[in-house]
C-alpha positions as CSV (number, residue, x, y, z in Angstrom):
1,R,0.0,0.0,0.0
2,F,1.3,3.4,-0.9
3,A,0.0,6.9,-1.4
4,V,1.1,10.1,-3.2
5,A,1.8,13.3,-1.3
6,H,2.0,16.6,-3.1
7,C,3.0,20.0,-1.7
8,N,2.0,23.2,-3.5
9,F,4.5,25.9,-2.4
10,H,2.7,28.6,-4.5
11,L,6.0,30.0,-5.8
12,R,5.2,29.8,-9.5
13,G,1.6,30.8,-9.7
14,E,-0.4,28.9,-12.3
15,E,2.6,26.6,-13.0
16,S,2.5,25.4,-9.4
17,D,-1.2,24.7,-9.7
18,G,-0.6,22.8,-13.0
19,D,1.9,20.6,-11.2
20,E,-0.7,19.8,-8.6
21,A,-3.4,19.0,-11.2
22,L,-1.1,16.6,-13.1
23,V,-0.3,14.6,-9.9
24,A,-3.9,14.6,-8.7
25,S,-5.0,13.4,-12.1
26,W,-2.4,10.6,-12.2
27,A,-3.4,9.4,-8.7
28,S,-7.1,9.4,-9.5
29,S,-6.6,7.5,-12.8
30,N,-4.5,4.9,-11.1
31,G,-6.7,4.5,-7.9
32,V,-3.9,5.7,-5.7
33,E,-4.6,7.5,-2.4
34,F,-3.7,11.2,-2.7
35,F,-2.7,13.8,-0.1
36,K,-2.0,17.4,-0.8
37,T,-1.3,20.5,1.1
38,D,-0.6,24.2,0.5
39,F,2.2,26.3,2.0
40,D,2.9,30.0,2.1
41,T,6.6,29.4,1.6
42,E,7.7,33.0,1.3
43,T,6.1,34.0,4.5
44,Y,7.6,31.0,6.4
45,A,11.1,31.8,5.0
46,A,10.9,35.4,6.0
47,G,9.5,34.6,9.5
48,N,12.2,32.0,10.2
49,G,15.2,33.8,8.5
50,V,15.9,30.9,6.1
51,S,16.2,30.6,2.3
52,I,13.2,29.7,0.1
53,E,14.9,26.3,-0.6
54,M,15.4,25.6,3.1
55,A,11.8,26.8,3.9
56,A,10.3,24.4,1.3
57,R,12.4,21.5,2.6
58,D,11.4,22.1,6.3
59,L,7.7,22.4,5.4
60,R,7.5,19.4,3.2
61,Y,9.5,17.0,5.4
62,G,7.5,18.2,8.5
63,W,4.3,17.4,6.6
64,F,5.6,14.0,5.3
65,A,6.5,13.0,8.9
66,E,3.0,14.1,10.0
67,L,1.4,11.9,7.3
68,C,3.5,8.9,8.2
69,N,2.7,9.2,11.9
70,R,-1.0,9.9,11.4
71,H,-1.7,7.2,8.7
72,G,0.8,4.5,9.6
73,F,3.1,4.8,6.6
74,A,6.5,3.1,7.0
75,G,8.4,5.9,5.3
76,V,8.7,8.4,2.5
77,M,10.1,7.7,-1.0
78,T,11.7,10.6,-2.9
79,A,13.0,10.9,-6.4
80,H,16.5,12.1,-5.6
81,N,18.8,11.0,-8.3
82,A,22.6,10.7,-9.1
83,N,22.7,14.3,-10.4
84,D,21.1,15.6,-7.2
85,N,23.7,13.7,-5.2
86,A,26.6,15.1,-7.3
87,E,25.2,18.6,-6.8
88,T,25.0,18.1,-3.0
89,L,28.6,17.0,-3.0
90,I,29.8,20.2,-4.7
91,L,27.6,22.4,-2.5
92,N,29.0,20.7,0.7
93,L,32.6,21.1,-0.5
94,L,32.0,24.8,-1.2
95,R,30.2,25.2,2.2
96,G,32.9,23.3,4.1
97,S,31.3,20.3,5.9
98,G,34.1,18.0,6.7
99,L,34.4,14.4,5.6
100,H,30.8,13.5,6.4
101,G,29.6,16.2,4.0
102,V,31.3,14.6,1.0
103,C,29.6,11.3,1.5
104,G,26.5,12.5,-0.3
105,M,22.9,11.3,0.3
106,E,22.2,7.8,1.5
107,E,19.7,5.4,-0.2
108,I,18.1,5.0,3.2
109,S,18.1,7.6,6.0
110,R,16.0,9.0,8.7
111,F,14.7,12.5,9.5
112,G,12.6,14.3,12.1
113,S,12.6,15.8,15.5
114,E,12.2,14.0,18.8
115,Q,8.5,13.9,18.2
116,N,8.6,12.2,14.9
117,D,12.1,10.6,14.9
118,G,12.3,7.3,13.0
119,V,10.6,8.4,9.8
120,I,12.5,6.7,7.0
121,V,13.4,8.3,3.7
122,L,14.0,5.9,0.8
123,R,15.7,7.0,-2.4
124,P,15.2,4.2,-4.9
125,V,16.5,6.0,-8.0
126,L,19.6,7.6,-6.3
127,T,21.9,5.6,-8.6
128,C,20.1,6.7,-11.8
129,T,21.1,9.8,-13.6
130,R,18.6,12.5,-14.7
131,K,19.1,11.5,-18.3
132,Q,18.2,7.9,-17.6
133,I,15.0,8.9,-15.8
134,E,14.0,11.2,-18.6
135,G,14.8,8.4,-21.1
136,Y,12.5,6.1,-19.1
137,A,9.7,8.6,-19.1
138,F,10.1,9.1,-22.8
139,A,10.1,5.4,-23.6
140,W,7.0,4.7,-21.6
141,K,5.2,7.9,-22.6
142,I,4.9,9.1,-19.0
143,P,3.6,12.7,-18.8
144,Y,5.6,15.0,-16.6
145,R,6.2,18.7,-16.0
146,T,9.4,20.6,-15.8
147,D,9.9,23.3,-13.1
148,S,10.7,26.4,-15.2
149,T,12.9,27.8,-12.4
150,N,15.3,24.9,-13.0
151,A,16.6,26.9,-16.0
152,L,17.4,29.9,-13.8
153,S,20.6,30.2,-11.9
154,D,19.1,32.2,-9.0
155,Y,19.8,29.4,-6.5
156,K,23.2,27.9,-5.7
157,R,22.2,24.4,-6.7
158,N,20.8,25.7,-10.0
159,R,24.0,27.6,-10.7
160,I,26.1,24.5,-10.2
161,R,23.7,22.5,-12.4
162,N,23.4,25.0,-15.2
163,E,26.8,26.7,-15.3
164,V,29.4,24.4,-13.6
165,F,28.3,20.9,-14.6
166,P,28.4,21.5,-18.4
167,H,32.1,22.2,-18.0
168,F,32.6,19.0,-15.9
169,E,30.8,17.1,-18.6
170,K,33.3,18.4,-21.2
171,I,36.2,17.0,-19.1
172,N,34.5,13.7,-18.2
173,P,31.1,12.9,-19.9
174,S,30.4,10.4,-17.1
175,F,31.4,12.7,-14.2
176,V,28.0,12.2,-12.4
177,Q,28.6,8.4,-12.2
178,T,32.2,9.1,-11.2
179,L,31.3,11.4,-8.4
180,N,28.7,9.0,-7.1
181,R,31.2,6.2,-7.1
182,E,33.7,8.3,-5.2
183,M,31.0,9.2,-2.6
184,K,30.7,5.5,-1.7
185,Y,34.4,5.4,-1.0
186,F,34.1,8.6,1.0
187,T,31.3,7.0,3.1
188,D,33.5,4.0,3.9
189,A,36.4,6.3,4.8
190,D,34.1,8.3,7.0
191,D,33.0,5.2,8.9
192,I,36.7,4.3,9.6
193,V,37.6,7.8,10.7
194,E,34.4,8.0,12.9
195,D,35.5,4.8,14.7
196,W,39.0,6.1,15.2
197,C,37.9,9.6,16.4
198,R,35.3,8.1,18.8
199,E,37.9,5.9,20.5
200,H,40.6,8.6,20.8
201,A,38.2,11.4,21.7
202,Q,37.2,9.6,24.9
203,K,40.9,9.6,26.0
204,C,41.1,13.4,25.6
205,L,37.9,14.3,27.2
206,A,38.4,15.1,30.9
207,E,35.7,15.0,33.5
208,T,32.4,16.6,32.4
209,H,30.6,18.9,34.8
210,T,27.1,20.3,34.4
211,F,26.4,23.9,35.3
212,S,22.7,24.8,35.3
213,E,21.4,23.6,31.9
214,R,24.7,23.3,30.0
215,A,27.4,20.7,30.1
216,D,31.0,21.9,30.6
217,V,33.2,19.6,28.5
218,R,37.0,19.8,29.2
219,I,39.6,18.7,26.7
220,S,43.0,17.5,27.9
221,I,45.4,19.6,25.7
222,R,48.3,17.4,26.5
223,C,46.4,14.3,25.5
224,L,45.1,16.0,22.3
225,L,48.5,17.1,21.2
226,S,50.0,13.7,21.7
227,E,47.8,12.5,18.8
228,P,49.4,12.7,15.3
229,R,46.1,13.8,13.8
230,W,45.1,16.1,16.6
231,R,43.7,18.9,14.3
232,Y,41.0,16.6,12.9
233,L,40.4,15.1,16.3
234,L,39.7,18.5,17.8
235,Y,37.4,19.3,14.8
236,Y,35.5,16.1,15.5
237,I,35.1,16.8,19.2
238,L,34.0,20.4,18.7
239,S,31.5,19.4,16.0
């Protein structure tokens, strides 16, 4: 049993409404349960001091978690693909996110607050490129709509997709697959580093005291500097 959940963020006027109509029509034609909601995304973004992209993400995942908890769904499936993963890698590198940030998205992950923790996100087409997905839709005559703002470079992700990736493709036509393969290696390396850091961090953390509502964590400088990779270990402890 599955259902379709659609968010209308009302950012593109009639185009947003047309997206909703297509999804609702498909669900109705195929006898699939359909949920939809409307968000005033711009007001939420302004009120919370976040970007439109982050506002839309917060709103939709909060709603997805609510649907799962209310109706007993096991999790959420999204259409994140290999191109999305490659874009995320470059964004994280530019932002500076440590080794964990270059691991990319996982095929299975969790999201939510303490109230809805445990909601699973499945990404079944994460290994497929955008061209492969478009080819599948063309071959099977599946109707779809393209977000017109994807062609604009107003957002960081769009700028990478539209202006940077074409240059990467000239250097390596299969760069998307290459980056996704490397992210799997980064993930394995991150697990190894995580185990090492967890073990050595415990040795360098002195007694922890609690004052009022915050914990006072003390690091033994002598112990820390005795480690050959102390800079990364300190980064790990502080993060």
